[in-house]
N, C-alpha and C positions, 0 to 999 in steps of 0.2 A: 504493500500500500504506500502511495506517495502522499505527503502532507498536502492539505488543501490551502493552507495559509502560510505566509512567511512574515516574521516579525522584523520590520525595518528599524535599524538602530542608528542613533547619532554617534559616530565614532569618537567625537570629542568629549562626550559625556557618558557613553554607554547606555543612555536612556532610550526607551522605545519611542519611535516617532509614530508609527501606525502599523496596522496589519494589512498586508496586501494579499488578495486572493490569487492563488496560483492557477494558471490555465491548465485544464485537464487535457488529456490526449484527444478526447472527443471534441472539445471546444477548439483545440488547435486545428484539427481537421476541418472544422466548420470555417474558421478564419481563412485557412489556405484555400478552401473551395470558394469562399467569397472573393478572395483576391483573384482567383482564376476567372470568376464570372465578371469581375470588373475590368479585366485585362483588355478585351476587344474595344470597349468604349474609350479607355484611357489611351491606348496606342493610336486610336483614330482622332484624338483631339488634335486640332491643327497646331503646328509648331509654335506659332505666335501665341495662341491661347495657353498652351502648356507652359511656355515661358512666362506668361503673365501670371499664371497661378503660382509658379515657383517664386516669382518676385513678391507676390502677395503673402506667401508663406513666410518669406524672409522679413517682410515688413511687420507681420504679426509677431514673429519671434523678437524683433527689435523692440516692439511695444511692450513686451513682457520680459525684457532682458533682466531686470532686477529681480523679478519673481523667480526666474529660472536659476539665476545665480544663487539666490537665497536657498532654494531647494538643494542645490549641489553642495553648498556649505554645510547644510544640516545632514544630508544623506551620505555624502562622500567624504566629508571632512576637508574639502578643498579650501584654501585660503580665499577670501572674498575677491581679492584681485585676480587670482587665477580663474575663479568661477565666472567672473564677468567676462574675462577674455574667452572662456569656453563657450558661453552663451553667444557672444559676439561672433565666434568662429562658425557656429551653426548658421547664423544669419549670413555671414560672408560666403560660406560654401554654397548655400542655397542661391544667393545672388550670382555667384560665379557660374554655377551650372545652369542657371536660368538662360544663359546664352546658348546652351547646347542644342535644344530642339531645332533652332533655326540654322544651326551650323553643323549638324551631324550629316555630313555630305559623303556620298560615295564617289566613285571615279568612273570616267569613261576611258576604257583601255583600247588602244588601236589594235584591231584584229582584221584579218581578211574575211570577206564574204558577209559582212554585216556590221552591227554595232554591239559593243559589249559594255555593260554598265554594272556597277555594284551598288548594293544597298546595305545599310546597317539596320538589321531588324532586332527588336527587343527579344531577350531570351525568354521572357515570360514572368512567372512568379519568382521573386528573389527572396530568400531567407537570409536575414542579417542577424548575426549573433555578436553581441557587444559585451565586453568585459566591464569590471567595476572601476577600473582606474581612471578612465576618462569617458564617462558615460555619454556626455552630449556630443563632443566633437567626433568621437569614433563612430557614433551612430550616423551622423550627418555625412561623413566621408563616404559612406556606402549608400545611404538612402537617397541623397541628393542626386548624384550622377545616375543612379538606377532609375529614379523617377523621371529624370530629364530625358533618358533614352527610351522612355515609353513602357517601362516595366511597372508591375505592381510589387509592393514590398510588404513583407511580414517581418517584424523586428522583435527579437527576444533580448530584453535587457538582462544584465546580471541580476541574480536574486537579491544581492546585497544592495543594489542601487537602481531600482526601477522607476523612481519618482519623476525624474526629468523626462525620460522617454515617454511615460504615460501622459505627461503634460504636453509634450511635443505633438503627440497624436491629436489631442484636443485642439491645439493651436492650428494644426494642419487643416482640421475640419472647419475651424473658424475662417481660415483663409480661402476655403472653397475646394480643397482637395476632396474629390468624390469618395463616397463610402466604398470601402474595400480596396482602395488604391494604396493607402498607407495605414497599416494596422500594427499595433503593439500588443504583444502577448507575453506578459510577465509569467515566468514559470521556471521550472528546473531544467537543467541541461539534459538529464536522462529522459525527460518527457518531451519538452518543446524542442530543444535543440536537436535531439535525436530524430524527432519527427521531420524536421526540415531536411535531414539527410535521407530519410527513407521514403518520404512522400513523393510519389511520381509527378505530382503537379508542380513541385518546387524544382525549377530548372537550374538554379544556381544558389550556392551558399557562400556568403561572404562572412568569414569568421576572423575575429581578433581575440587572441588569448594565448594560452600557453602552448608551447611546442608539442607537448605530449597529447593534449586534446586535439590540436590541429592535425596531428598524424592520424588520429582515429577518425576525424571527420573526413580527411582526404581518402582514407581507405574505404569508408562507408559510401562516399560519393562515387567511387569507382564502380560500384555495383550497377549504377544506372548511367555511367559515363556523365555524371552531373558536373557542370562547371563549378569551379571553386576558386576563391581568392583567400589566401591565408596571410595574416599579419601576426607574427608569432613573437617569440622571445628575443632577448638581446643581452649581450655582455660587452658593451661598447668600450673602446679604448679612447683615452684622452692623452695624446702624445705631446710632451713638452720638451722642445729642444733648447739647448743652452743659449741660443741666440734669440729666444723669444722674449717678449716683454713679460718678465716674471711677475711683476705686480699685477698686471692685467690678467695673466693666466691664472694666478692663485686666487684673485678676487672673484673670477667667474666660475672657477671649478666647482664650488659648493652648489651653485644653482644648476649646474649640469647634471648633478647626481641626486641632490636632495629635494629637487622640485617634486611636489606631491609625495613627500616623505620617501623618495626613492622608488615609488611604485610607478615606474615608467620604463617601458621596454627600450627606450632610447637612452636611459641613464648611463652616463659615462662613469661606470662603476669601477673601471680599471684605469688608474693614472700611471702612465709610464713617463719617467723623468730622466733626462740625460744625467749621467752620474756626476759630472763636474758641478752641477747646480742642484743636485738632489736635496742636500740638507737645507740649502737656502730656500728652495721652493717649498719643502715640507713645512718649514717654519712659517712662511707666509700663509700657506694653506691652513695650518692650525689656527692662526690668528683669525682668518676669515671665517672658519667654521665656528669658532667660539663666539663670533659676533652675530651669527645667524639668529634671527628672531623667531623662536619656536613658541607660538602663542595660539590661543583659541582662534580657529580659522575665521571667525566673524570679525576679529580685530583687524582693521585696515592696515596695520603695520606688520601683521604676521607674514613671515616668509616661508614657514613650514608648519603643516598641521599634523594631525594624528595619522596612524595607520588605519586601514579600513575596518579591522576586526581584531578581537582578542587572539584569534587563531593566527592571523598574519603577524601580529606583534610578537607572539611567543615563538613563532618560527624564525623570525629575524633575530630575536634575542638569542636563539640557539647558535646562529652564525657568529654573532658578536662575542658570545662566550668562548668561542674557539679561536678568536682572532688575536693577533699581537697588536693591541690597541695603542695607538700613538696619542690620540686625544679624542675628547668628546665635547660636544656642545651642551646646551641645556635643553630641558623639556619640562612641561608642567607636571606637577605631582597630582595625585588624586585620581578621579574617575577619567575614563577614556582610554584610548589605546595608543599611548604615547611612548616614543623612544627618542633619545637624543641623537643628533647627527654624529657619526662615528668615523674616524680615520684609523686605518690599520696598515701596518707595514707588512709587506708580503715579500718573501725571498724565494719561495718555491712556486713555480707556475702550476703545480699540481694541487695546491691548496684549494679547498672547497670554495672559499670566499672569492678566489680568483677565477674559478671555472664555472661555478653555478650562478644562475640568475637569482640573486638574493631577494630582489624586489622590496627593498627597504633601505633605510638611511645608513648604509655602510659602504665605504669606499676603500679600496685597496690601492696602495702606492708601491711602485717597484722601480728600481733604477735600470737603465740600459746604457750601453757603451757607444753604439754607433747606429747609423740609420738602418742598416740591414737587420740588426738585432731588434730595433724598435718595430719594424714591419713584421718580423717573424713572431714576436711576442703578441702583437696586436692580432695577427691572423691565427694564432694558436687557440682557436675556439671553434665550437660547432656552430656558433651564431655569426651573423654578419649583417646587423641592422644599421647601426650608426657609428659615428666616431668623429673625433676632432684632432686637428694638428695645429700646434702653436709654434711658429717660427717666423723670423724676419726675412728668410730666404725664399723668394717666390719659386725659384726652380726646385728647391727641396720640397716645398709644399706640394707642387704639382706631381713630382716624382712619387712622393709618399702616398698621396690620396689615390693615385692611379694603381698603386701596388696593394692597397688595403682592400680586402674582400668584404665590402660592406656597401649598402645601397644608398645611404644618406650621410655624406661627409661634409665637414665644414672646416674652414681655415681661420684661425684667430677669433673664433666664436663657437657657439655650441648649438646654433639653430639647426634643427633637423627637419622641421615641418613648416612649409609654406603652402597654402592650399592651391597656389597656381603652379607648383612644381611636383614632379612625381615622388612618391614615398613608398618604400618597401625594402625587403631584405634579400641578401644572398644566403646561400646554404640553408640551415635549419631555422632561419629567421623569417621564412615565409615564401610565398608563391604569388607572383603577380604584383601589380602596383596600384596604389590608391592616389587620389588627388592629381593635380596637373591637368593639362588640356586633353590627355588621352584617356582619362579614367572612364568616361561614359562608354567608350568602345569595349571595355571589359565587361559591360552589361549588354552587349549586342552579339549577334551572329552576323558575319559578313555573307551576303548572298550575291552570287554572280549570275547575271542574266545576259544571254546572247540573243540578239534579234537578227534573224537571217535577212540578208538583203535580197528579197524576192519580190 
C-alpha cells in the first residue's frame, strides 16, 4: 500500500506546512489520458496564439513572483533572494520560449525529381519529473520548451517540494492554458514517476535527479523506445591556477558550492589549487567561508539556508564526520535542518568526499602541480556536468576548458546556467541538453516529406 498523503515540512523550522494528497496510479492514468485528449487541439493552435498564451503565462507568473518566492522559502528553505531569482527565471524561460512557435522552422533540402521539406512535429505527451533542489526553474526548463513545441505536459514535482509546481499549474490556467495541456500530479516516484515510464501514451520523459534513478528511468524507457532527457548528478571541479586573481577566486568559491546549502548538481565541490599558492588560497577561502551569512532563509541578508530534510542533513553530516576539516562557518542552533559550510583538505582522490556527490555544504580542496595534473584530476570522475577555471592566461583557459569532460564550463566565474545557452552533462551527468535556442527541438520529431515533381 502506498500512502495517500504527504506531510510538507518547512526545512528551516521542521514544522508542518500542510498535507498534500498524493496522486494515485488510477488518477495518474486519468491525467495522462486527459493530456492525450488535449494534444490535437493544442498542437493545432496557431503559432502566434500559442506564443501569446506563453507570454500571458509569463506575465501571470511575474504578477505572482513574490507569492511564488515566499512559497519556495517556506517549502524548500531557499534564501529569499534566490527564491525571487527562481520565480523570475520561470517567467524569463516562458518568455524566451514564447518565441519558439513562430520560429520552429524546418528546411527545404535540394533533391532531384521534386521538393523535399522537413517539419518538427511534437512528440506528444511529455512526462516531466522534477527534483526538490530547484523546484521552479527545473520544472520550467522542461515544460516551457515542451509546450512551445506543441506538446502537452504532465509534471511530477518532488514529494518534498510540491507547492510551487501546484501553484504554477493554477497560474497557467489563469493565463488561459487549456485544460489538460499543463497538469501537475504530486505523488511518489514509484507510483507517478514510474507510470510516466510505463504508460504508452507518454512519449517522452524529461527527468532531473540522481544518476542512479536516471539509469532506471532510461532502462525503463527503452522498453517502449521512449524518448528521454536526463539531467543527473555532478562532482564539478573549480581549478585555481597560481596566476589567477586569488582574492576574487577565494571570495567567489563559497557561492559556487554553498549556494542552496550545496544541494546543487553544479556545485563546485572539488577545488583544485596550484601548489605554489595552495596555502595562500586556502587561507583566503577560510576567511570567506567564515563570513558567509547562514540565516533563516526569509532574512534578506541570508546567503545560505537549511538542508531540505533531516535525512539529507544526517547524510551530509556523515560525510563531514569522515573529512579532514580545515574550517567551518556558522549555522543557526535549534529547530530545522541546518549544517555549517565546511572546508576539508583532501590528499587522496579516492576519498568518498572527493568522489561522491555529497549534495550538501562540504567542499574539498586539493593541490596540483601543473596543468596536465589539474585536467587529469578534474576528469577523474564518473560525472561531467560543470566546472570553473581561474587564470589570467587566456590561452591556458581555452586549453583547459577544451580538455575538461564537462558540459557547462566557465572562466573566472562560476555561472553554469543561462536560459539562452545550452545546459547538460557529459558521461554519467546526463543525456541531452536543456535551455538554449535548440531545446524545443528535443521535444519534437523531425519529419521528412518528399513531393515528387509530377
